[in-house]
DRENKE-640779 format. One line per field, with one value per residue (C-alpha): residue number from 1; residue in three letters; x, y, z. Coordinates in Angstrom, 1 decimal. Example, Ala and Ser with C-alpha at 12.3 -4.5 7.8 and 13.67 -1.06 7.14 Angstrom:
num = 1, 2 .
residu = ALA, SER .
east = 12.3, 13.7 .
north = -4.5, -1.1 .
up = 7.8, 7.1 .
//
This chain:
num = 1, 2, 3, 4, 5, 6, 7, 8, 9, 10, 11, 12, 13, 14, 15, 16, 17, 18, 19, 20, 21, 22, 23, 24, 25, 26, 27, 28, 29, 30, 31, 32, 33, 34, 35, 36, 37, 38, 39, 40, 41, 42, 43, 44, 45, 46, 47, 48, 49, 50, 51, 52, 53, 54, 55, 56, 57, 58, 59, 60, 61, 62, 63, 64, 65, 66, 67, 68, 69, 70, 71, 72, 73, 74, 75, 76, 77, 78, 79, 80, 81, 82, 83, 84, 85, 86, 87, 88, 89, 90, 91, 92, 93, 94, 95, 96, 97, 98, 99, 100, 101, 102, 103, 104, 105, 106, 107, 108, 109, 110, 111, 112, 113, 114, 115, 116, 117, 118, 119, 120, 121, 122, 123, 124, 125, 126, 127, 128, 129, 130, 131, 132 .
residu = MET, GLU, GLN, GLU, LYS, MET, LEU, GLY, TYR, ALA, THR, VAL, GLY, ALA, ARG, ASP, LEU, GLU, ALA, ALA, LYS, GLN, PHE, TYR, ASP, GLN, ILE, LEU, GLY, LEU, VAL, GLY, MET, LYS, THR, MET, PHE, GLU, HIS, PRO, SER, GLY, GLY, ARG, LEU, TYR, ASN, SER, PRO, ASP, GLY, ARG, MET, PHE, GLY, VAL, LEU, ALA, PRO, ALA, ASP, GLY, ARG, GLU, ALA, THR, VAL, GLY, ASN, GLY, SER, MET, ILE, GLY, PHE, LEU, LEU, GLY, SER, ARG, ALA, ALA, VAL, ARG, GLU, LEU, HIS, ALA, LYS, ALA, LEU, GLU, LEU, GLY, GLY, ARG, CYS, GLU, GLY, ALA, PRO, GLY, PRO, ARG, GLY, PRO, GLU, GLU, THR, GLN, ALA, TYR, PHE, ALA, TYR, PHE, ARG, ASP, LEU, ASP, GLY, ASN, LYS, LEU, CYS, ALA, TYR, CYS, PHE, GLY, PRO, GLU .
east = -27.6, -25.8, -23.6, -21.2, -19.7, -21.7, -18.8, -16.0, -13.8, -13.4, -11.4, -10.0, -9.3, -5.4, -3.4, -0.1, -0.2, 3.3, 1.8, -1.2, 0.5, 2.4, -0.3, -2.6, 0.2, 0.1, -3.4, -4.1, -2.2, -3.2, -6.6, -4.6, -4.8, -1.7, -0.3, -1.8, -0.4, 0.6, -1.8, -1.3, -2.2, 0.9, -1.9, -2.1, -4.5, -4.4, -6.0, -7.4, -6.8, -10.9, -10.7, -12.0, -10.2, -9.7, -7.6, -5.4, -5.8, -5.3, -8.7, -8.8, -10.4, -7.1, -8.6, -7.4, -8.7, -11.5, -13.5, -16.4, -19.4, -21.4, -19.1, -17.6, -15.5, -15.8, -13.4, -15.2, -12.9, -13.2, -12.6, -12.9, -9.4, -8.6, -11.0, -8.9, -5.0, -6.6, -7.9, -4.8, -3.1, -4.7, -4.5, -0.9, -0.1, -1.6, -5.2, -8.0, -10.4, -14.2, -15.3, -13.6, -13.8, -17.2, -20.4, -22.8, -26.6, -29.2, -26.7, -28.8, -26.6, -23.4, -21.8, -18.8, -17.3, -14.5, -14.0, -11.3, -10.3, -6.9, -4.5, -6.7, -9.7, -11.6, -13.7, -12.9, -15.1, -13.3, -16.0, -16.8, -20.0, -19.8, -18.6, -15.1 .
north = -35.7, -35.1, -32.5, -32.6, -28.9, -25.9, -23.7, -25.1, -22.9, -18.9, -16.4, -12.6, -10.6, -9.1, -6.2, -7.1, -10.5, -10.8, -8.5, -10.7, -13.7, -12.7, -11.4, -14.8, -16.7, -15.9, -14.9, -18.3, -20.3, -19.0, -20.7, -24.1, -23.3, -24.0, -23.6, -25.6, -24.8, -21.7, -20.4, -19.9, -15.9, -15.4, -16.5, -19.0, -21.9, -22.9, -25.5, -26.4, -30.6, -31.0, -30.0, -26.4, -24.2, -19.8, -18.5, -15.4, -15.0, -12.4, -12.0, -14.4, -11.8, -10.1, -6.6, -4.7, -6.4, -4.8, -5.3, -7.2, -4.6, -6.7, -9.7, -10.6, -14.1, -15.5, -17.8, -19.6, -20.4, -22.2, -19.7, -16.3, -15.8, -17.5, -14.6, -11.8, -13.5, -13.6, -10.1, -8.7, -10.3, -9.1, -5.8, -6.0, -7.0, -3.9, -4.7, -2.3, -3.2, -3.2, -3.9, -5.0, -8.3, -9.0, -9.9, -10.1, -10.4, -12.0, -12.7, -16.5, -17.5, -16.2, -15.1, -13.1, -11.7, -9.7, -7.5, -6.5, -5.8, -7.4, -5.5, -5.2, -4.1, -7.5, -7.3, -10.8, -12.1, -14.0, -16.1, -18.1, -19.0, -20.0, -18.7, -17.3 .
up = -11.1, -7.4, -7.2, -4.3, -5.0, -5.8, -7.5, -9.3, -10.6, -11.0, -12.6, -12.3, -15.1, -14.4, -16.0, -15.0, -14.7, -12.8, -9.8, -9.7, -9.4, -6.2, -5.0, -5.5, -4.8, -0.9, -0.9, -2.2, -0.4, 2.8, 1.9, 0.9, -3.0, -4.7, -8.4, -10.8, -14.1, -16.2, -18.5, -21.9, -21.3, -18.8, -15.8, -13.5, -12.5, -8.9, -7.0, -4.0, -2.3, -3.3, -7.1, -7.2, -9.1, -9.3, -12.0, -12.9, -16.7, -19.4, -21.2, -24.2, -26.4, -25.8, -24.8, -21.4, -17.9, -16.2, -13.3, -13.7, -11.7, -9.4, -9.6, -6.3, -5.0, -2.0, 0.0, 2.9, 5.4, 8.8, 11.0, 11.7, 12.7, 8.9, 8.0, 9.6, 8.3, 5.3, 4.9, 6.2, 4.4, 1.3, 2.5, 3.2, -0.1, -1.8, -1.6, -0.8, 2.3, 1.1, 4.6, 7.7, 9.2, 11.0, 11.8, 8.6, 8.1, 11.1, 14.5, 14.3, 11.0, 12.9, 9.1, 9.5, 6.5, 5.0, 1.2, 0.0, -3.8, -5.1, -7.5, -10.5, -8.1, -8.3, -5.6, -3.6, -0.2, 2.7, 4.8, 7.8, 9.3, 13.5, 16.2, 17.4 .
//
C-alpha cells in the first residue's frame, strides 16, 4: 500500500477549551489550517488543504487533560522565517519557550527547529529544512 502522508492527524487535550481554541485558531492559521468542525467534547478539529487534521479536545475518558510526557507534535513549515513567526506567535499568546528558533542536528541537514508549549503544557515544534 502506497502512502502519501505519514501523519494524518494529531490531538491534544485541554483543560480550558475556550482558551485553547483561541490559542490554536491563531497558531494553526499561520500554517494554513482552518476550523473543520466543533467536536462534541467542546473542542475543535482543524484541517489543512491537504487533508491533515489537528484537534484540541476534552479527553474522552472524562478525566482532566494532562500533558503526554515525551509526546510532541511538529509542524513542517516552508521557511525559517515561518518557523520564527509561529514560535513568536505561540509565545505572544501565552505559550512557553522550550527552545528558541535555530539550527539543530548536523549542519548538512540544514534543519531549523523551534520548540514551545501550549497553554496546557503540550510540547509542539515548528521546523523546516533548508537555508534561509
